[in-house]
Structure formats: structure tokens, C-alpha cells
N, C-alpha and C positions, 0 to 999 in steps of 0.2 A: 313706256310712260303715260300716261292719262291727261288729256287736255286738263281736268283738273289741277295734276303740279303741274304742266308746262306752265300754264297762263301761273302760279304760285312761285315758278323758277322765273320769271322773264321779272318778276317783280321785286324779288330779288336782288337779281341781276344789277336793277338800274330802283331804284327806288326814288330819282328825283323827276322820272318823266312818266309818272303813271296816270291815266287818264280818268276821269269820274267811273267813267263806265267798265274801264277793266279792274279797277279796284271792287266795285260795287257787284260785279259779276265774281269775282273769288270771295268777296266774303259770303255772296249768296251759295257759292260751291259750297263751304262750310257752312251752310246754315244761320247765319245771323240772321237777326231780324234790322232791317233796316227803316226808320219810320220816318216819314219828312218831318220838317218842323211843322208848328203852328201858324210862327213868324220868322223869318230870317232867315238864315241859309243855314244855320244847324241841324244837322239831322242825327239823330241818335240811332248808337248801335248796340244790340243784345244780343244775349243766348241764351241758350235756357241751360248750358249744361254752367255756365256764369249767372246767377241768382244774385244781383245787387249790383252787377259790373255794369256801370252805362256809360260809352263812350263817347263824345259830341265829336261829330265828324261836317266840318263845314263844306258846302258843296262849293267847287272857285266858279266866277263869272264866266273865265276863261282860263284856258292853261292848263296845267299837271295839278294834283289833289296837293300841298305841301308837303315836303319829305317827312319831315315828324309826324306827320299825322299818317302817314303809310309806313313808317315805322314804327308807330302804335298799335295799328292794325294787324300787324304780322307780329307781332307779340301778343296780341291775343287771340291770334291763328294758333300761334305754337301751343299758350297754353290751352287752348279748348281740345286740341291734339293732346296735350299729355292725359287731361283730365279723363278727355276718351278712353284712350290708351290702359288708365289705372284704372278707370270703370271694368272695364274689359276683363281683365285681371282679377281683379278681388273677386275670392270663392263668393257662391251663391249662397241665399240663408235659406238651405231647405230644413 
């Protein structure tokens, strides 16, 4: 099992206690773009496979990332994996 998969499994097992850095590293593993806010604490999370989908992710001052946001990010990761797999299985246009 790769480090990437181990980090994702750890977050799946305990979404209530995920640090900002842990979530950020998993998002980067899946090639999400996490842009810092111009002001405030909400980062924007996008992915090239999902055009037009922008999630807002608050950076906590202290403590873990809110569980509902962790679950939303896990859903986005699953969606990216699903879209990526369907793109691999699509016949080429030759």
C-alpha cells in the first residue's frame, strides 16, 4: 500500500480528527489546487478534472478541520478517482 493510500485510509477511518496539514497533503496527492484566500480563512479547492467545481475549505486557527468539510473533500477525491477511471476506460478517437 502506498503512502498516498495510507494517508487517505487514515482520514477515512477518523474524519473527526484530521489536521490541516494532513488534509492538505492528501489533496495535493490527488492533484487538487488549494488556493489561499485573498482575505479571511477559506481556501478554494479546485481540480482540473472537475471544471466549475470550487469547494471552500476553512483553515482552522487551532484544532482539526471540521468533520463535515473533511467528508466533503473525501467525496471530491472519490469523484476525481471515478472521473479519472472513466477517462482511462473511454475508447480513443483515432
